[in-house]
N, C-alpha and C positions, 0 to 999 in steps of 0.2 A: 477392479475386483473380478476374480474369475469364479465361475460357478461350474462345478462338476455335475454333469448330467449322466445318469445311468439309464441306458436303454435296454430293455429286455430283448433277448436274442430273437424271438419270433418277430417282434416289432422291427428290429434292425433288418432282419431278412426281407420283410415286406417293403421297407423303405428302399433298400438296395435294389430290389426287383423293380420298384416303381421308377427309380432314377434310371436304371438301365433301359426300361421300356420307353421312357420319355426320350432318352438319348437315341434309341433306334428310330423312334418316330420322327425326331428332328432330322436325323440323317436321311431317312427315306424321303421326307418332304424336300430337304435340300437337294437330294439326288434328283427328284422329279423336276424341281425348278431348273436345275442345271441341265438336265437332259432336254427339257422343253426349250430352253434357250439355245442349246446347241442344235437341236432339231430345226428350230426356226431359222437359225443362221445357215444351216446346210440347205434348207429348202428354199430360202429366199434367193431372188435373182437381182443382181446389181444392175440398176437402170439409170444411167445419166440422161438427163433431158436438158438440152441446150436451148436457151431463149435468145432469139434474134428479133429485131424490129425492121429497121431500114437498111438497105444496101445501096450505097452511093459511091461514085468514083472519087468524090471529095468529101471531106468531113470538116467543113468550115461553115458556121462556127462548130467547134468540136463538141461532140455529143457522145456519151457512153452508149447510146442506143443505135449508133450508126457504124457499120463495118463496110469495108470496101469489097467489091466483087473478087478481087485477088485474095483477100483474107478468107472469104467464104469458099473459094475454090481450093485454097490450101487446106482448109478444114476438111473438105470432102476427100482430098487426096490422103490426108492423114487417116481419116476414118477407113478408107478402103485398104490402105497399106498396113494398118494395124489390126485387121481382123474384125472390125466392128460391122454390124449390119443395122441399117436404119429401119425402124419400124414405126407404125402409126397407132393411133388409139384402138382401132379395131383389133389389131394383133394383140394388144395388151389385154383388152376386155375379153377376147376369145380365150386367151391363156387362163384367165381367172374363172370365167363362167363356163367355157366349153372344154376346158382341159386340153387345149391345143398347145403345141410346142412353140417355144421362142428360140431364136438363134442363140448361139453360145455367148456372143458379146453384143447384146442389143443396145441401141442408142436412139434417142429421139431428137429431131431437129424441129423446133417450133418457131413460127413467125407470127407475131401479134400485129393487129391493126389492119392488115391487108393493103399495104402501100403498093402503088403501081410498080415501084422499083423491084419488088419481089418477083413480079411477073417478068419484068424487063431483064433482070440480072440473075436472080436465083433460079428461076424455072429452067432456063437453058442449061445451066450447070448441073441441075438435077438430072436432066435427060442425058447429058454427056457422061456423067459418072454413075448413072443407074441408082441414084439415091432417092429417098422419100422424105417428105416434110409434112408438118401439120400447119395449116394456115388458118388463122382466126381473125376474120375481118370484122370491121364495124359496119353494121347493116346500113345505117343511114348514109354513110360515106359511099357505099356501093351504089345506092340509089342515086346519089348526087352525081357521081362520076360515070354512071351509065347514061346520064343525060348530057353532062358536061364532057365534051371530048378533049378537054385539056389533058395532055399526057406528060406534064412536067414531072420528072422523076423525083424532084425535091419535095413535092407535097401531094401529088395526085394519089388517088386510091384506085384499086382495081374495080373494073366494071363487073357486072354479073356475067357477061359473056366471057371475060378473061378468066374469071373464077371457074366457069364451066369448062373451059378448055383445059385448065390445069387439073381440075378434078377428074375429067374424063381420061386424062393421060394415065391414071393409076398411080401417079407419083405424089399427088398432093391431096391430102385429106382436109376437108373444111370442117371447122368446129365453131361453136357459138361464143362470141365475145361481146354480146349484147347488141341490141339494135341502136339505141341512142343513149347509153348510160356510160359511155367512155368519156366522161367529163369530170372536172373538179370545180365545184362552185361553193359558195358560202353555205348552200343548203345541203349539198351532198358530195361525197367522194366516191366516184364510180358507182358500184352497185351496193355500197354499204348502207345499212340502215342508219338513219339520223338518230341522234340521242333522244330527241323529244318527239319523234315520229311514232304514231301508234302502229302496233304490229299489223293491224288490219289494213291500214293505208299502205304500209311498206309491202305487204304481201301482194296487194293489188298492183302497185306500181311496178314492182320487180317482175312478177309473173307475166304481166301484160307485155313488158318490154322483151323478155326472153322468148315468150311465145310468138311475138311478132317476128323476131329474128328466125326462129325455127320455121315459121311459115314461109318466109322469104327464101330460105335455103332450100326448102322442100319444093317450092314453086319453080325457082330458077335453076336449081342444080339437081333436082330429083334425088335428094339425099337428106337423111335426117341426122343431125348432129347428136352424138352420144355424150359429148363432153362440154362442160362450161369452163371458159377461160376467164378468170376474174380480172377485169380492168384494174390496173395498178396493184393487183394483188390485194385489193380491199375486200375483206371477207367478214361477213356477220354469221354467227352461228345459225340464226334463223334462215339465212339464205340457203345454207346447205340443206336444211330440212325441206325447203320449198323445191329445190332442184331434185332432191330424191323423189318427192311426190310427183314431179313432172316427168320422171323417168330417166333422168340423166344418171349415167353409171360412173362418171368420173368428173373431177375438176382439176384444173391446173392452177397452181399458185405462183408466186414470184420468190419464194424462199430458196436460197441457193444451197441446196444439199443434194447428195446422191440418194436415190430411192432404193429401198430394199423391198422388192415385190414378192408377195406370197399369194396363196390362193384365197386369201381373205378379201372379199369385195370392198371392205371398208378402207383397205390400203389404197384404193383408187381415188379416194377423195382427198384433195389437198396435195396432189403430187408436186414434188419440188422441181424447180428449174434453175439452172445456172446461167446467168446473163453472160453472153459472149461480149467481152470488152474489146474495144478497138486497140490498134497499135500494140498488139501482143502476137507473137508468132504462134502458129498452130501448135507446134511442138511444146512451147512453153505453156500455152493455155491448157492443153490436154494433160500434160504431166502435173501441173500445179492444181488444176481444178477438177479434172475428171479421173485421173489415175492415181491420185494421192491415197 
């Protein structure tokens, strides 16, 4: 059944004006949202961060965390030949906080855990090609291998003296990877809060460990890390709050994406990193993972 409604002309005019006004308001809002998105896209800087661990001449047993010195050298060649410039966290933080410029095609090379093979194989190649990297060692292992002179590249870690040599070269930036929380046990995964752990206990445990590593780096290397690198990428929301309160300006995760950097300081927390897989040519890796 249909019902005919008669609308008086003044009322009709008012309704029409209202509809038009709402339409313009919607269009303006949509335009603002679109312009904001475009502006952010134009202002953002594309930053790939590559994650390495060990560098060995052999990869037996095979591990996705081990690449050969030849692979790393080919990566550096590709970077130089294709217009990339390696930067470190100070460069990125200065870009956000101090409005300093970044190169046209910035890229970061990060090494986790601080294995001796990084010093043995990666460091000489950095000097040869004039590239920089970020090295995040495990503090307790640095203490152990500063006393233990075993230099087996398959498992040894860097001493504090070796880290100092790399840091003083200006090619290697040292960041915080925890002092002794790079472990997976029944009670804890890296620096992640346990399900049944009180917040107070977690804050004390986590902050004590991170502070100890900060003190070690400051004492041995005369440098204060600005960035926390989460072991295994295991992150708790409360850990981010603690790190902010401690003065850390950035964190690195293990999520394999390309970063879009803006002037927003919050963009520095949870930076993505792409794992460098072995047995893949530099060209194939960069075209598939970095330049896609």
